[in-house]
KEKE-3310 file (N, C-alpha, C; in steps of 0.2 Angstrom, whole numbers, plus 5000, padded with zeros to 4 digits):
npx = (5447:5439:5433:5443:5443:5430:5429:5438:5433:5438:5442:5442:5456:5461:5475:5482:5494:5506:5520:5519:5523:5513:5502:5504:5514:5518:5512:5518:5523:5517:5527:5536:5528:5526:5540:5541:5531:5537:5549:5543:5539:5549:5565:5580:5598:5601:5611:5619:5609:5608:5621:5623:5612:5615:5627:5623:5614:5623:5631:5621:5620:5632:5641:5652:5647:5632:5617:5602:5590:5578:5570:5571:5574:5579:5590:5597:5599:5607:5618:5624:5627:5636:5647:5652:5655:5661:5669:5670:5666:5661:5656:5647:5637:5634:5631:5623:5626:5639:5648:5652:5664:5668:5656:5648:5638:5638:5627:5618:5609:5596:5593:5589:5576:5559:5553:5542:5546:5558:5574:5585:5581:5583:5597:5601:5597:5606:5617:5623:5625:5618:5625:5622:5625:5628:5613:5595:5591:5602:5617:5633:5648:5659:5653:5648:5660:5665:5658:5663:5672:5685:5677:5669:5661:5656:5649:5632:5620:5604:5595:5581:5564:5558:5568:5577:5579:5585:5599:5608:5622:5629:5628:5640:5649:5648:5655:5668:5671:5670:5680:5692:5693:5694:5683:5668:5654:5637:5623:5606:5595:5581:5568:5573:5576:5587:5598:5612:5619:5623:5632:5641:5645:5653:5649:5650:5641:5625:5607:5592:5574:5565:5552:5547:5552:5557:5547:5546:5543:5540:5555:5572:5587:5604:5619:5636:5653:5663:5669:5662:5649:5650:5651:5639:5631:5636:5629:5617:5619:5618:5609:5603:5596:5583:5577:5576:5576:5565:5566:5557:5556:5569:5571:5560:5563:5575:5571:5562:5572:5578:5568:5565:5577:5576:5563:5552:5549:5536:5536:5539:5532:5522:5515:5510:5502:5492:5486:5481:5467:5461:5466:5461:5447:5447:5450:5438:5431:5424:5435:5445:5461:5472:5487:5502:5516:5533:5543:5551:5563:5570:5567:5560:5546:5530:5517:5500:5496:5485:5476:5467:5455:5451:5441:5432:5428:5424:5428:5441:5458:5464:5453:5446:5455:5454:5440:5440:5445:5435:5425:5416:5427:5444:5453:5468:5480:5495:5499:5507:5508:5496:5493:5495:5485:5486:5487:5494:5492:5498:5500:5505:5500:5487:5472:5464:5450:5450:5455:5444:5434:5440:5440:5426:5423:5430:5423:5410:5413:5417:5407:5397:5388:5377)
npy = (5462:5474:5472:5475:5489:5491:5485:5493:5505:5513:5525:5522:5525:5534:5535:5547:5554:5549:5539:5541:5543:5547:5540:5527:5523:5512:5497:5482:5469:5452:5442:5449:5451:5437:5434:5443:5437:5424:5428:5433:5421:5413:5410:5419:5422:5438:5446:5439:5438:5451:5454:5444:5446:5460:5458:5451:5460:5470:5463:5461:5475:5478:5485:5491:5488:5485:5489:5485:5496:5504:5514:5527:5539:5535:5530:5542:5548:5537:5536:5549:5548:5538:5543:5552:5546:5534:5520:5521:5515:5520:5532:5528:5523:5534:5545:5557:5562:5567:5581:5585:5592:5592:5591:5596:5596:5599:5606:5610:5625:5625:5612:5609:5603:5599:5584:5578:5577:5587:5588:5592:5588:5574:5574:5580:5571:5561:5566:5577:5594:5605:5615:5627:5629:5641:5648:5649:5647:5644:5635:5633:5624:5630:5638:5628:5623:5634:5634:5624:5620:5618:5611:5603:5588:5580:5580:5583:5578:5581:5572:5575:5578:5587:5596:5611:5614:5623:5630:5622:5613:5598:5580:5574:5585:5589:5578:5580:5591:5586:5576:5584:5590:5580:5573:5563:5560:5560:5555:5557:5549:5545:5543:5540:5532:5525:5514:5514:5524:5535:5530:5526:5538:5542:5544:5542:5536:5531:5533:5525:5524:5510:5507:5515:5519:5506:5498:5489:5482:5493:5501:5504:5507:5507:5510:5509:5514:5501:5503:5514:5509:5498:5506:5512:5501:5498:5507:5500:5497:5509:5524:5518:5507:5511:5512:5500:5488:5475:5456:5453:5464:5465:5454:5456:5468:5464:5454:5462:5471:5462:5459:5472:5475:5467:5466:5473:5490:5503:5514:5532:5536:5526:5530:5542:5538:5531:5542:5551:5550:5554:5567:5573:5572:5581:5593:5597:5603:5618:5631:5623:5617:5605:5595:5586:5584:5583:5574:5585:5582:5575:5562:5548:5550:5554:5566:5572:5588:5599:5613:5626:5639:5649:5659:5656:5642:5644:5640:5639:5632:5626:5623:5614:5603:5599:5596:5585:5575:5572:5564:5549:5542:5545:5556:5559:5571:5578:5592:5603:5615:5621:5634:5641:5638:5625:5608:5591:5575:5560:5545:5532:5524:5522:5516:5515:5515:5521:5534:5538:5540:5550:5560:5562:5566:5578:5585:5586:5595:5607:5610:5611:5600:5589)
npz = (5552:5553:5565:5575:5574:5578:5591:5599:5597:5586:5573:5556:5545:5531:5523:5515:5518:5518:5524:5539:5556:5565:5560:5561:5552:5541:5532:5534:5523:5521:5524:5532:5543:5547:5551:5562:5570:5572:5579:5591:5596:5600:5609:5612:5613:5616:5613:5604:5594:5590:5586:5576:5566:5563:5557:5546:5539:5536:5527:5517:5513:5510:5518:5532:5545:5554:5564:5573:5579:5590:5584:5572:5578:5591:5585:5582:5595:5601:5592:5594:5607:5606:5599:5608:5620:5617:5620:5634:5649:5661:5657:5648:5657:5665:5658:5658:5670:5671:5666:5650:5640:5627:5618:5607:5593:5577:5566:5551:5551:5544:5545:5558:5563:5567:5567:5571:5584:5591:5582:5590:5603:5603:5601:5612:5622:5619:5625:5618:5612:5601:5589:5578:5560:5548:5540:5541:5528:5521:5519:5517:5513:5519:5528:5537:5541:5548:5560:5568:5582:5595:5604:5597:5593:5583:5566:5560:5548:5541:5531:5523:5519:5527:5530:5526:5509:5500:5495:5502:5508:5501:5506:5502:5502:5515:5520:5516:5524:5536:5536:5534:5546:5555:5560:5565:5554:5555:5548:5547:5539:5539:5532:5519:5503:5498:5504:5504:5498:5506:5515:5506:5501:5511:5524:5542:5551:5547:5548:5548:5547:5551:5548:5538:5522:5521:5525:5537:5554:5568:5570:5569:5559:5560:5551:5546:5549:5556:5569:5575:5574:5583:5595:5596:5598:5611:5619:5623:5636:5642:5639:5629:5634:5638:5626:5620:5607:5602:5600:5590:5583:5578:5570:5561:5554:5548:5539:5532:5526:5517:5508:5503:5496:5485:5480:5468:5466:5468:5456:5453:5441:5440:5451:5446:5436:5444:5451:5441:5436:5448:5450:5438:5441:5452:5446:5440:5449:5455:5460:5464:5460:5453:5452:5447:5458:5463:5474:5486:5492:5482:5480:5471:5471:5467:5470:5473:5471:5478:5476:5484:5480:5491:5493:5483:5486:5499:5511:5523:5520:5530:5539:5530:5529:5543:5543:5535:5542:5551:5546:5540:5538:5544:5535:5530:5525:5518:5525:5525:5518:5521:5525:5514:5506:5500:5499:5500:5492:5496:5487:5489:5499:5497:5489:5473:5475:5487:5484:5476:5486:5494:5484:5483:5496:5497:5487:5492:5503:5497:5488:5496:5499:5507)
capx = (5450:5435:5431:5447:5440:5423:5431:5441:5429:5443:5440:5446:5460:5463:5482:5485:5499:5513:5522:5520:5523:5506:5497:5507:5520:5517:5509:5523:5521:5516:5533:5538:5523:5528:5546:5539:5528:5543:5553:5539:5537:5556:5570:5587:5603:5599:5617:5620:5604:5610:5627:5622:5608:5619:5632:5619:5612:5629:5633:5616:5621:5639:5644:5656:5643:5625:5613:5595:5588:5570:5567:5577:5575:5583:5597:5601:5602:5612:5624:5627:5631:5642:5653:5654:5658:5665:5669:5671:5660:5659:5652:5641:5632:5634:5631:5620:5629:5646:5649:5656:5666:5668:5649:5645:5636:5637:5621:5616:5603:5590:5592:5587:5569:5554:5550:5537:5550:5564:5581:5589:5579:5587:5604:5602:5596:5612:5622:5626:5623:5618:5628:5619:5629:5624:5607:5589:5590:5608:5623:5639:5654:5663:5649:5648:5667:5666:5654:5667:5677:5688:5672:5665:5662:5653:5644:5626:5617:5598:5592:5574:5559:5557:5574:5577:5583:5588:5606:5611:5628:5627:5631:5647:5652:5649:5660:5674:5672:5671:5687:5697:5693:5695:5677:5663:5648:5631:5618:5599:5591:5576:5563:5576:5575:5593:5601:5619:5622:5626:5638:5646:5648:5658:5646:5652:5635:5619:5602:5586:5568:5564:5545:5545:5553:5559:5541:5547:5540:5543:5562:5577:5593:5611:5624:5642:5660:5663:5670:5656:5643:5651:5650:5632:5629:5637:5624:5612:5620:5617:5603:5599:5592:5576:5574:5578:5572:5564:5568:5552:5558:5576:5570:5556:5567:5580:5567:5560:5577:5579:5563:5566:5582:5575:5556:5550:5546:5532:5539:5535:5528:5516:5511:5507:5496:5487:5483:5479:5460:5459:5468:5456:5441:5447:5450:5431:5427:5425:5439:5450:5466:5476:5493:5507:5522:5538:5546:5556:5570:5573:5565:5556:5539:5525:5511:5495:5496:5478:5476:5460:5454:5447:5436:5427:5426:5420:5431:5449:5461:5465:5446:5444:5459:5451:5434:5441:5447:5430:5419:5416:5434:5448:5457:5474:5484:5501:5496:5513:5507:5489:5492:5495:5479:5488:5488:5497:5490:5503:5496:5508:5497:5480:5470:5460:5444:5450:5455:5437:5431:5443:5437:5419:5423:5432:5418:5405:5414:5418:5401:5392:5384:5376)
capy = (5468:5479:5471:5479:5496:5491:5484:5499:5512:5517:5527:5520:5530:5534:5538:5551:5559:5546:5535:5545:5540:5548:5536:5520:5523:5508:5491:5477:5463:5446:5439:5452:5449:5430:5435:5446:5432:5419:5431:5433:5414:5410:5413:5420:5426:5444:5449:5435:5440:5458:5454:5440:5450:5465:5456:5449:5466:5473:5459:5463:5481:5479:5491:5488:5486:5488:5486:5487:5500:5504:5518:5532:5544:5532:5530:5548:5548:5533:5538:5555:5546:5534:5547:5556:5542:5529:5513:5523:5511:5524:5537:5525:5522:5540:5550:5564:5564:5570:5586:5583:5598:5592:5588:5600:5593:5605:5605:5616:5628:5623:5605:5609:5603:5595:5579:5575:5579:5591:5585:5594:5584:5568:5576:5582:5564:5557:5570:5582:5600:5607:5621:5628:5632:5645:5651:5645:5646:5643:5633:5631:5620:5635:5640:5622:5623:5640:5632:5619:5623:5613:5607:5599:5580:5577:5584:5580:5581:5578:5571:5574:5583:5592:5601:5616:5611:5629:5633:5618:5609:5591:5575:5574:5591:5588:5573:5583:5595:5581:5573:5589:5592:5573:5572:5559:5563:5557:5557:5555:5548:5541:5541:5540:5525:5522:5512:5513:5530:5540:5527:5526:5545:5543:5546:5537:5533:5533:5531:5525:5521:5503:5506:5520:5516:5499:5494:5484:5484:5499:5499:5509:5504:5511:5507:5513:5511:5496:5505:5518:5505:5495:5510:5512:5495:5498:5511:5496:5497:5516:5527:5513:5502:5514:5512:5494:5485:5468:5451:5453:5470:5464:5449:5458:5472:5460:5451:5468:5473:5457:5460:5479:5475:5462:5467:5479:5496:5507:5520:5538:5535:5522:5534:5547:5534:5530:5548:5555:5550:5558:5574:5575:5573:5587:5599:5598:5607:5626:5633:5618:5615:5599:5594:5581:5587:5578:5575:5590:5580:5572:5555:5546:5550:5559:5567:5576:5594:5601:5620:5629:5646:5649:5664:5652:5636:5646:5637:5639:5626:5623:5620:5609:5598:5597:5593:5578:5570:5571:5561:5542:5540:5550:5557:5563:5574:5582:5599:5608:5622:5623:5641:5644:5635:5620:5601:5586:5568:5554:5540:5526:5519:5523:5512:5519:5516:5526:5540:5540:5542:5557:5565:5563:5570:5585:5588:5588:5601:5613:5611:5612:5595:5586)
capz = (5553:5555:5572:5579:5575:5582:5598:5602:5595:5582:5567:5550:5542:5524:5523:5510:5521:5517:5529:5545:5562:5568:5557:5561:5547:5535:5533:5532:5519:5525:5526:5538:5549:5549:5554:5568:5574:5574:5584:5597:5599:5601:5613:5609:5617:5613:5611:5599:5589:5588:5582:5570:5562:5561:5552:5540:5536:5534:5521:5512:5511:5508:5523:5537:5551:5555:5570:5573:5585:5591:5579:5569:5584:5595:5582:5583:5602:5603:5588:5597:5613:5604:5597:5613:5625:5614:5624:5641:5652:5666:5654:5646:5663:5668:5652:5660:5677:5670:5661:5644:5637:5619:5616:5602:5587:5572:5561:5547:5554:5541:5547:5565:5562:5571:5563:5576:5590:5588:5582:5596:5609:5602:5602:5620:5625:5618:5628:5614:5611:5594:5586:5571:5556:5542:5541:5539:5520:5517:5523:5513:5516:5523:5534:5541:5544:5553:5566:5571:5587:5599:5608:5592:5593:5577:5562:5559:5542:5541:5524:5524:5516:5533:5530:5520:5503:5496:5496:5507:5505:5500:5510:5500:5504:5522:5521:5515:5530:5542:5535:5535:5554:5559:5564:5562:5551:5556:5543:5548:5533:5541:5527:5513:5500:5496:5510:5503:5495:5511:5517:5501:5501:5516:5531:5547:5554:5544:5552:5544:5550:5548:5546:5532:5515:5521:5527:5542:5560:5571:5572:5566:5557:5560:5547:5546:5550:5561:5576:5577:5576:5590:5600:5596:5602:5618:5622:5626:5643:5644:5637:5624:5638:5638:5620:5617:5602:5604:5596:5585:5578:5575:5565:5556:5550:5544:5534:5527:5521:5512:5503:5501:5491:5480:5477:5463:5470:5464:5453:5452:5435:5442:5456:5442:5433:5449:5453:5436:5437:5454:5448:5433:5444:5456:5442:5438:5455:5456:5465:5465:5455:5456:5448:5450:5460:5464:5481:5487:5494:5477:5479:5465:5474:5464:5474:5470:5474:5478:5478:5485:5480:5497:5491:5479:5489:5505:5517:5523:5519:5537:5541:5526:5532:5549:5542:5531:5547:5555:5543:5542:5538:5545:5529:5532:5519:5519:5526:5527:5515:5521:5526:5507:5502:5497:5502:5495:5493:5494:5485:5490:5504:5495:5483:5468:5478:5492:5480:5474:5492:5495:5479:5485:5502:5495:5483:5497:5507:5493:5485:5502:5499:5513)
cpx = (5445:5433:5436:5445:5434:5425:5433:5438:5434:5440:5445:5449:5461:5470:5484:5491:5506:5514:5524:5519:5516:5501:5499:5512:5518:5514:5514:5519:5520:5522:5536:5534:5525:5535:5545:5536:5533:5547:5549:5539:5544:5560:5576:5592:5603:5606:5619:5615:5606:5616:5626:5618:5611:5624:5629:5617:5618:5631:5628:5618:5628:5642:5648:5652:5636:5622:5606:5593:5580:5567:5573:5578:5580:5590:5601:5604:5608:5619:5627:5631:5637:5648:5656:5658:5662:5664:5670:5665:5657:5654:5646:5635:5631:5634:5629:5622:5636:5646:5654:5658:5666:5661:5645:5644:5634:5632:5619:5609:5596:5589:5589:5579:5565:5551:5544:5539:5556:5570:5585:5587:5583:5594:5605:5601:5602:5618:5625:5622:5623:5621:5626:5624:5625:5618:5601:5588:5596:5613:5628:5644:5658:5659:5648:5655:5668:5663:5658:5672:5680:5683:5668:5666:5660:5649:5638:5623:5610:5595:5585:5570:5558:5563:5573:5581:5587:5595:5610:5617:5625:5630:5639:5651:5653:5654:5667:5676:5674:5678:5693:5698:5693:5689:5672:5657:5643:5626:5611:5596:5585:5571:5566:5576:5581:5597:5609:5622:5626:5632:5643:5649:5653:5656:5649:5647:5629:5613:5596:5580:5567:5557:5543:5547:5554:5552:5542:5542:5543:5550:5566:5583:5599:5616:5630:5648:5660:5664:5665:5650:5644:5650:5643:5629:5630:5632:5618:5613:5620:5610:5599:5595:5584:5573:5576:5573:5571:5566:5563:5554:5564:5574:5565:5559:5572:5577:5565:5565:5579:5574:5563:5571:5580:5568:5556:5547:5541:5535:5535:5530:5522:5512:5507:5501:5490:5483:5480:5471:5458:5460:5463:5449:5441:5447:5443:5428:5429:5430:5445:5455:5471:5481:5497:5513:5526:5541:5551:5563:5573:5572:5561:5549:5535:5519:5506:5495:5489:5478:5469:5460:5449:5441:5430:5424:5422:5422:5438:5451:5462:5458:5444:5448:5456:5445:5435:5443:5441:5424:5419:5423:5438:5453:5462:5478:5491:5499:5501:5512:5499:5488:5492:5489:5481:5489:5491:5494:5496:5499:5499:5504:5489:5478:5466:5453:5444:5451:5448:5433:5434:5440:5430:5418:5425:5426:5412:5406:5415:5412:5395:5386:5383:5376)
cpy = (5473:5478:5474:5486:5497:5490:5489:5506:5516:5519:5525:5526:5529:5538:5541:5556:5556:5541:5539:5541:5541:5543:5528:5518:5519:5501:5485:5471:5457:5442:5442:5451:5442:5430:5438:5440:5426:5422:5431:5426:5410:5414:5414:5423:5432:5447:5446:5437:5447:5458:5450:5444:5456:5464:5454:5455:5469:5470:5461:5470:5483:5485:5487:5485:5489:5485:5489:5490:5500:5508:5523:5537:5541:5531:5536:5549:5544:5534:5544:5552:5542:5538:5551:5552:5536:5523:5515:5520:5516:5530:5534:5525:5529:5546:5557:5566:5568:5575:5585:5590:5598:5588:5591:5596:5598:5602:5611:5618:5626:5615:5604:5609:5599:5590:5575:5576:5582:5587:5586:5590:5577:5569:5577:5575:5560:5561:5576:5589:5603:5614:5622:5631:5635:5648:5647:5643:5645:5640:5630:5627:5624:5637:5634:5622:5628:5638:5627:5623:5617:5608:5603:5592:5577:5582:5580:5583:5577:5578:5570:5580:5589:5598:5606:5613:5617:5630:5629:5614:5602:5586:5575:5579:5591:5583:5576:5588:5591:5578:5578:5591:5586:5572:5567:5563:5558:5559:5553:5555:5544:5539:5540:5532:5522:5520:5511:5520:5534:5537:5527:5533:5547:5545:5540:5533:5535:5529:5531:5522:5515:5503:5511:5516:5508:5494:5488:5486:5491:5497:5505:5505:5509:5507:5512:5510:5507:5499:5510:5514:5501:5499:5512:5506:5495:5502:5507:5496:5504:5518:5522:5508:5504:5514:5506:5491:5477:5463:5451:5459:5469:5459:5452:5463:5469:5457:5457:5471:5469:5458:5467:5479:5471:5464:5473:5484:5500:5513:5527:5539:5531:5526:5539:5544:5533:5536:5552:5555:5555:5565:5577:5576:5580:5593:5601:5602:5614:5627:5628:5616:5610:5598:5589:5586:5581:5580:5580:5588:5576:5564:5554:5545:5556:5559:5571:5582:5597:5609:5623:5636:5647:5654:5660:5646:5638:5643:5638:5632:5622:5619:5614:5602:5595:5593:5586:5573:5568:5567:5553:5539:5546:5551:5561:5565:5576:5589:5604:5615:5624:5630:5645:5642:5629:5614:5597:5579:5564:5548:5533:5521:5520:5519:5517:5520:5521:5533:5543:5543:5549:5562:5567:5568:5577:5589:5590:5594:5607:5615:5612:5607:5592:5578)
cpz = (5556:5562:5577:5580:5579:5590:5602:5601:5591:5576:5562:5547:5535:5524:5517:5512:5519:5523:5535:5551:5566:5566:5557:5556:5541:5537:5530:5528:5523:5528:5532:5544:5551:5553:5561:5573:5576:5579:5591:5600:5600:5606:5610:5614:5613:5610:5604:5593:5586:5584:5575:5564:5559:5556:5545:5536:5533:5527:5515:5509:5509:5512:5528:5543:5551:5562:5570:5579:5585:5586:5577:5574:5589:5592:5582:5590:5603:5598:5591:5603:5612:5603:5603:5618:5623:5618:5632:5645:5658:5663:5651:5651:5666:5664:5655:5667:5676:5665:5656:5640:5630:5617:5611:5596:5582:5567:5557:5550:5551:5542:5554:5565:5567:5566:5566:5583:5587:5588:5588:5602:5609:5603:5609:5624:5624:5621:5624:5615:5604:5594:5579:5567:5550:5544:5539:5532:5517:5522:5518:5517:5521:5529:5539:5545:5549:5560:5570:5576:5591:5603:5603:5592:5587:5573:5560:5552:5542:5534:5524:5520:5521:5532:5525:5515:5499:5499:5502:5504:5505:5505:5508:5502:5512:5524:5521:5521:5536:5542:5537:5543:5558:5563:5561:5559:5552:5552:5545:5541:5534:5536:5520:5510:5498:5502:5509:5501:5500:5514:5512:5500:5506:5523:5536:5550:5550:5547:5547:5548:5547:5546:5540:5525:5515:5522:5532:5548:5563:5573:5568:5564:5557:5556:5547:5547:5556:5568:5579:5578:5582:5596:5601:5600:5609:5622:5625:5634:5646:5642:5632:5628:5638:5632:5616:5612:5603:5599:5589:5580:5575:5569:5559:5552:5546:5538:5529:5523:5516:5506:5499:5495:5485:5476:5473:5467:5465:5462:5453:5446:5436:5447:5451:5439:5438:5450:5448:5436:5442:5453:5443:5436:5448:5452:5439:5443:5454:5461:5467:5459:5457:5450:5451:5452:5462:5471:5481:5489:5488:5476:5474:5468:5470:5469:5470:5474:5473:5480:5478:5484:5486:5496:5487:5483:5496:5511:5517:5522:5525:5539:5537:5528:5538:5548:5539:5536:5552:5552:5545:5542:5540:5539:5531:5525:5522:5519:5527:5524:5516:5522:5519:5503:5498:5501:5497:5497:5491:5493:5486:5494:5502:5489:5479:5471:5483:5489:5478:5480:5494:5491:5482:5491:5501:5491:5487:5501:5503:5489:5490:5501:5506:5513)
residu = (MET:SER:SER:ILE:TYR:GLU:LYS:TYR:HIS:LEU:LYS:GLN:VAL:ILE:ASN:ALA:SER:GLY:ARG:MET:THR:ALA:LEU:GLY:VAL:SER:THR:PRO:ARG:PRO:GLU:VAL:VAL:ASP:ALA:VAL:THR:THR:GLY:MET:ASN:HIS:TYR:PHE:GLU:MET:LYS:ASP:LEU:VAL:ASN:LYS:THR:GLY:ALA:TYR:ILE:ALA:GLY:LEU:LEU:ASP:VAL:GLU:ALA:ALA:THR:VAL:VAL:SER:CYS:ALA:SER:ALA:GLY:ILE:ALA:GLN:SER:VAL:ALA:ALA:VAL:LEU:VAL:LYS:ASP:ASN:GLN:TRP:LEU:ILE:GLU:ASN:LEU:HIS:ALA:ALA:PRO:LEU:GLU:ASN:ASN:GLU:ILE:VAL:LEU:PRO:LYS:GLY:HIS:ASN:VAL:ASN:PHE:GLY:ALA:PRO:VAL:GLY:THR:MET:VAL:ASN:LEU:GLY:GLY:GLY:LYS:ILE:VAL:GLU:ALA:GLY:TYR:ALA:ASN:GLU:CYS:SER:ALA:ASP:GLN:LEU:ALA:ALA:ALA:ILE:SER:PRO:ARG:THR:ALA:ALA:ILE:MET:TYR:ILE:LYS:SER:HIS:HIS:SER:VAL:GLN:LYS:SER:MET:LEU:SER:VAL:GLU:GLN:ALA:VAL:VAL:VAL:ALA:ARG:LYS:HIS:ASN:LEU:PRO:LEU:ILE:VAL:ASP:ALA:ALA:ALA:GLU:GLU:ASP:LEU:GLN:CYS:TYR:TYR:ARG:ALA:GLY:ALA:ASP:LEU:VAL:ILE:TYR:SER:GLY:ALA:LYS:ALA:ILE:GLU:GLY:PRO:THR:SER:GLY:LEU:VAL:ILE:GLY:LYS:GLU:GLN:TYR:VAL:GLU:TRP:VAL:LYS:LEU:GLN:THR:GLY:GLY:ILE:GLY:ARG:ALA:MET:LYS:VAL:GLY:LYS:GLU:GLY:ILE:LEU:GLY:LEU:THR:CYS:ALA:ILE:GLU:HIS:TYR:LEU:SER:ALA:ALA:LYS:GLU:SER:GLY:ALA:GLU:MET:VAL:ALA:LYS:MET:THR:PRO:PHE:ILE:ASP:SER:LEU:ASN:THR:LEU:ASP:GLY:VAL:THR:ALA:ARG:VAL:VAL:TRP:ASP:ALA:ALA:GLY:ARG:ASP:ILE:ALA:ARG:SER:GLU:ILE:LYS:PHE:ASP:GLU:ALA:THR:VAL:GLY:ILE:SER:THR:GLY:GLU:LEU:VAL:SER:ALA:LEU:LYS:GLN:GLY:GLU:TYR:ALA:ILE:TYR:PHE:ARG:GLY:TYR:LYS:ALA:ASN:GLU:GLY:ILE:ILE:GLU:ALA:ASP:VAL:ARG:SER:VAL:SER:ALA:ALA:GLN:LEU:GLU:ILE:ILE:TYR:ARG:CYS:ILE:LYS:ALA:LEU:VAL:SER:LYS:GLU:LYS)
# end
């Protein structure tokens, strides 16, 4: 493995940031790699492969229908296009050439986020136009309903740690609004771990990243009501052609879902046990305090929150985060609160030995060691 880094002059990464696209997301298990290899080395009738694996995944998840796409972002774009043009072949092929009057996608304002690219860009790619409901720190069911007009085509809900969590309506409440106004509800649940709850809550289309919690290859999963999923699949003859998923991605994700549903997962309590020695070590450093925090979006994920007294350590947190990427290893953290002197370490993809390396690197920076 080290020869790959040497051959291309790549820096080795310690990923304490989590399953992030910028770092390659996740590392699939050997069985998934085998499925990808098998896919790459055989031919298939692609429509048959899409349909049969989709039906198989739907059976695993006990949902009406499913289909594999290239990534969660593609899932958003293709789902929006699906609800706008349905099975209209001319519109499928001419989505951006024809003005669509009823193309508004209502979204809580606090959900209009940038996850590495703006949600709005994916909605626009699918032919939609975002209409924000409520405020950045508040959206009730009534506020969501108030944003609906005769031009509304669907409601979208982003279930993510990127989204504002404060005073936001639940998926279940969004379902009630959607049903009352006879509109489909699209839920983007890219990094979420429960592959069934949002469908069971009543969402018409639910989108997941195949490479995050599921730990598959780069891919995405769209599940939902059969008619809507069929319309998503039709987009392979339209905008979906530019974001097609390969046979290896389809088979790799199908295998990953099988193992995801049956394999034991690392619990939050196990994460706490892994990070406790790391936190204890950090708390011996002057100007550094560390503690366990839990995922803001409610997932069973524990992380190490590390807070720096910048006056004591003599370096800004932003500078420290940058410096940790420049050493022998590129060490990445969750730096969303770096402006407040806080970073978080996600330990799911980090070994105990790597946590020790991280500790030593932080110690060197805050203690001015060479």
